[in-house]
C-alpha positions as a Markdown table, in Angstrom:
| # | Residue | x | y | z |
|---|---|---|---|---|
| 1 | Met | 61.5 | -25.1 | 163.9 |
| 2 | Leu | 59.3 | -26.0 | 166.9 |
| 3 | Thr | 55.7 | -27.2 | 166.7 |
| 4 | Gly | 53.0 | -28.6 | 169.1 |
| 5 | Ala | 49.8 | -30.6 | 169.0 |
| 6 | Gly | 47.9 | -27.8 | 167.3 |
| 7 | Ile | 49.7 | -28.5 | 164.0 |
| 8 | Ser | 47.9 | -31.8 | 163.6 |
| 9 | Val | 44.3 | -30.7 | 164.5 |
| 10 | Lys | 43.7 | -29.8 | 160.9 |
| 11 | Ser | 44.6 | -33.4 | 160.0 |
| 12 | Gly | 41.8 | -34.6 | 162.2 |
| 13 | Ile | 43.8 | -35.6 | 165.3 |
| 14 | Pro | 42.2 | -34.3 | 168.4 |
| 15 | Asp | 43.9 | -31.8 | 170.6 |
| 16 | Phe | 44.4 | -32.3 | 174.3 |
| 17 | Arg | 41.8 | -30.2 | 176.1 |
| 18 | Ser | 38.8 | -29.6 | 173.9 |
| 19 | Pro | 35.6 | -30.6 | 175.7 |
| 20 | Gly | 34.0 | -33.6 | 174.1 |
| 21 | Thr | 36.8 | -34.5 | 171.7 |
| 22 | Gly | 40.2 | -33.7 | 173.4 |
| 23 | Leu | 42.5 | -36.5 | 174.5 |
| 24 | Tyr | 42.4 | -35.4 | 178.2 |
| 25 | Tyr | 38.6 | -35.1 | 178.1 |
| 26 | Asn | 38.3 | -38.8 | 176.9 |
| 27 | Ile | 40.9 | -40.1 | 179.3 |
| 28 | Lys | 38.3 | -42.4 | 181.1 |
| 29 | Lys | 38.8 | -45.1 | 178.5 |
| 30 | Tyr | 42.4 | -45.5 | 179.7 |
| 31 | Asn | 41.5 | -45.8 | 183.4 |
| 32 | Leu | 44.0 | -43.2 | 184.5 |
| 33 | Thr | 43.7 | -41.0 | 187.5 |
| 34 | Asp | 45.7 | -38.2 | 185.9 |
| 35 | Pro | 45.7 | -37.5 | 182.2 |
| 36 | Asp | 49.4 | -36.5 | 182.3 |
| 37 | Leu | 50.2 | -40.2 | 183.0 |
| 38 | Leu | 49.4 | -41.0 | 179.4 |
| 39 | Phe | 52.6 | -39.3 | 178.4 |
| 40 | Asn | 54.7 | -39.8 | 181.5 |
| 41 | Arg | 57.9 | -41.8 | 180.8 |
| 42 | Asn | 58.0 | -43.4 | 184.2 |
| 43 | Tyr | 54.4 | -44.4 | 184.1 |
| 44 | Ile | 54.7 | -45.8 | 180.6 |
| 45 | Lys | 57.6 | -48.0 | 181.8 |
| 46 | Lys | 55.3 | -49.5 | 184.5 |
| 47 | Asn | 52.1 | -49.6 | 182.5 |
| 48 | Pro | 52.7 | -49.1 | 178.7 |
| 49 | Lys | 49.2 | -50.3 | 177.7 |
| 50 | Pro | 47.4 | -46.9 | 177.7 |
| 51 | Phe | 50.1 | -45.2 | 175.7 |
| 52 | Phe | 50.3 | -47.9 | 173.1 |
| 53 | Ser | 46.5 | -48.0 | 172.9 |
| 54 | Leu | 46.5 | -44.4 | 172.0 |
| 55 | Val | 49.3 | -44.9 | 169.5 |
| 56 | Lys | 47.4 | -47.8 | 167.9 |
| 57 | Glu | 44.4 | -45.5 | 167.4 |
| 58 | Phe | 46.6 | -43.0 | 165.6 |
| 59 | Ile | 48.2 | -45.7 | 163.4 |
| 60 | Ser | 44.8 | -47.3 | 162.6 |
| 61 | Lys | 43.5 | -44.1 | 161.1 |
| 62 | Asn | 44.8 | -42.8 | 157.8 |
| 63 | Tyr | 45.6 | -39.2 | 158.8 |
| 64 | Ser | 47.1 | -36.9 | 156.2 |
| 65 | Pro | 49.6 | -34.1 | 156.8 |
| 66 | Ser | 48.3 | -30.6 | 156.9 |
| 67 | Ile | 49.9 | -27.7 | 155.0 |
| 68 | Ser | 51.8 | -26.9 | 158.2 |
| 69 | His | 53.6 | -30.2 | 158.1 |
| 70 | Tyr | 54.8 | -29.5 | 154.6 |
| 71 | Leu | 56.3 | -26.2 | 155.7 |
| 72 | Ser | 59.1 | -28.0 | 157.4 |
| 73 | Val | 59.8 | -29.9 | 154.2 |
| 74 | Leu | 59.9 | -26.6 | 152.3 |
| 75 | Phe | 62.3 | -25.1 | 154.8 |
| 76 | Asn | 64.5 | -28.2 | 154.5 |
| 77 | Gln | 64.5 | -28.0 | 150.7 |
| 78 | Lys | 65.5 | -24.3 | 150.9 |
| 79 | Gly | 68.4 | -25.1 | 153.3 |
| 80 | Leu | 66.8 | -23.2 | 156.1 |
| 81 | Leu | 66.0 | -26.0 | 158.5 |
| 82 | Met | 68.6 | -27.0 | 161.1 |
| 83 | Arg | 66.3 | -29.1 | 163.3 |
| 84 | Tyr | 62.6 | -29.7 | 163.7 |
| 85 | Tyr | 61.4 | -30.2 | 167.2 |
| 86 | Thr | 57.8 | -31.5 | 167.8 |
| 87 | Gln | 55.8 | -32.9 | 170.7 |
| 88 | Asn | 53.7 | -34.9 | 168.2 |
| 89 | Ile | 53.9 | -38.6 | 167.9 |
| 90 | Asp | 51.6 | -38.9 | 164.8 |
| 91 | Ser | 54.4 | -39.2 | 162.2 |
| 92 | Leu | 52.7 | -36.7 | 159.9 |
| 93 | Asp | 56.0 | -34.8 | 159.5 |
| 94 | Leu | 57.5 | -38.0 | 158.0 |
| 95 | Lys | 54.5 | -38.6 | 155.8 |
| 96 | Ala | 55.0 | -35.0 | 154.5 |
| 97 | Gly | 58.5 | -35.9 | 153.5 |
| 98 | Leu | 60.7 | -34.7 | 156.3 |
| 99 | Thr | 63.7 | -37.0 | 156.9 |
| 100 | Thr | 64.5 | -38.4 | 160.4 |
| 101 | Ala | 67.9 | -36.6 | 160.3 |
| 102 | Tyr | 66.1 | -33.3 | 161.1 |
| 103 | Leu | 63.2 | -34.5 | 163.3 |
| 104 | Ile | 63.3 | -34.6 | 167.1 |
| 105 | Glu | 60.1 | -35.9 | 168.6 |
């Protein structure tokens, strides 16, 4: 199974590009010249503060998994899930009950 950022929008987490609310739209508060730097491994090694500020925002809010997050748990219970790949860092898959043995973030 493979999911992207859109799976968490129903949970209240902003997407990347929506005008006014998207993460990239609001990149000014991180003082970055390029929004891709927020998730660039090499940049994070040099300057981890913007990334961890974003993660802190996620952790400080009590987001709940959407029905889509529970789908992976259902597939796992039915023996249909081999791996679950996601670009998300919100941990909502774990909150829904998916074990780390199947999750690749």
